[in-house]
N, C-alpha and C positions, 0 to 999 in steps of 0.2 A: 639274617633277616627273619628266619623262622623263629629264632629265640625271641626276637622283639615282638613278633606277632602273638606268641604264646604268653607274653608278659601282660600282667595287669598293671604294671608299674610304668613301663615305657609307653608313652602316648604317641610319640613320633620320633623319627630319626631323620637326619639330614647330612648331606655331604658338605664339608666346610670349604674344600678347595674345588671350585667348579672348573675354572679355566686356567691352565698353566700354573697351578698353585705350587708352593714350595715343595710339597711332597709329590708333585706330579699333576694333580688335578684330574678330574674325571673326563674332561674334554681337553684335548691337546691341539693347539693351533700354531701354525707357522705363517709366514707371509703368504704362502700359496697352497696350504694343505691343512686338513683337519682330520682327526680321528677321535673316537670315544674309547674309553677303557672298559674292561669287563665290569668294573664297579658301577659305571654309568649304566650299562646294559641291565644289570641286576636291579639297581634302584628304579629304573624306568619300568621294568617288567612288574616289579612288586607294586609300584605306585599305581599302575594301570589296572591292577587286579586286587585292590584293597577291599576286603569284605568288611561289612559293618558288624557282623556277628560271627564269632569263632565257633566252629562246630567240632564235635568229638571225632577224633581219628584214632583208630587202633591200627598199629603198624607192626608187622612181623617181618624181620629182615635178617639176612646174614649179618654177623657182627665181627668186630675185631677188638683186640686189646691194645691199649696205649698207656704209656706212663703218665701222660697229662690228663686224659679223660677217664681212665680206669679200664675195667674189663667189661666185655660184652657190649661195646658201643655199636649201635646199629649203623650199617652203611647208608641206609635210607632214612632221611629225616623229612617228615611230612607235617604240614599244617594245613588246615582246611577252614575256609570261611565262606560266608554267604553275603551277597550284595545287599545293600540297604533296601532295594525294591523287591528282594526275594526271588528275582528272576535268574540269578546265576550263582553257581557254587564254584569256588576257586580251590583247586588242589595244587599246593605248592610243594614240590618235591626236590630234594637235593640228594643226588647219588654221589657219595664221597668216595666210592670205590674207584681208584685210579686205573684198574685193570679190566673190570667186567661191567657189562650192562646188567641191569636188574629187571627181570620180568616180574611184574606185580599184578596180583588180582585185586580188583576194587569192587566193593559192595556198597552201593548207595542205598542205605536203609531209610525207610520212612518218607521217600520222595520219588516222584516219577521224573526222569530226565530224558532228554531227547536221545535219539539213536546215534547221534554223532556230536563231536565236540572239537574244539580247537586246542591243540597242544603246542605251546611255544617253548623252545629249548635253547638255552645258551650253552655253548660248548666250543671247544677247539680240537684240533687234531691230536694234541698231546697236553700233558700237564705243564710243559714248559712253553707252550705257545703264548705269544703276547702280541697285542696290537701295538703298532708303531706307524710312523709315517711310511715306511717301506711295506708293512703288512697291516693295513688298517682294519682288515676283517678276519684276522687269524682266529679271533674269538668273536663269534657272532650269534645272532638269534635266528633259528629256523622255525618255521611255522608249518604245521600240517593238520589235516583233519583226521581224527581217529574215530573208530566205531565205539560207541558206549551204550549204556542202558543201565538197568539196576545192578547188573553184574557184568564186568568186562575186564580184560587184561590189557596192560600197557607195558612197554619196555622203556625204562629210563636209561639213556646211554651212560657209559662210564664217564666219570668226572663231569657231571652236568647239573644244571639247574633247570627245572621245568615247571610250567604252570599249565594246568588243564582247566579250561573253562567249560563247565557243564551248564547247559540251558535247562532250567527247571520248567516242566510242563504243568505239574500240579503242585503248587506250594503246600507244605504242611507245616506243623508246628516246629519241628526241628529234627532234621535227619542226622544220622551219624555215618561215618565212612570207615 
């Protein structure tokens, strides 16, 4: 999803199999039960935090090497955007490290933000966790309030997707993070 947000080519994305589709569907329903997949959770989270303007984000992260993506691939993938009304900045972060949480320093330059923000994180107990009729919330979203400001630190849990919503106090032309 972060790749799509960084793209000037992809205007939108959509899930083709909503309910009980041939490949599974993002919503699974039986006669007496229902659960949503992690794909549903991520699509919903990103949809609810879609910014109108992409902002500059500079990220320094531990890295790994892979035969598919190359050498020095950062564990932390971040994209930042601002709401159409300028009142919110959305930091979307994916920690691809399956073993370690990442403590990250954030600097919000050129904008004054509130002293607290909401952080929503999608995660499960392990990389093999899966939602099912027996375990409908094995992978779920947790929400918490974090302390923020122009400079703050945040911990992104291992193998997680998070969105931090910063509330802008004094809008300016264009911050960078």
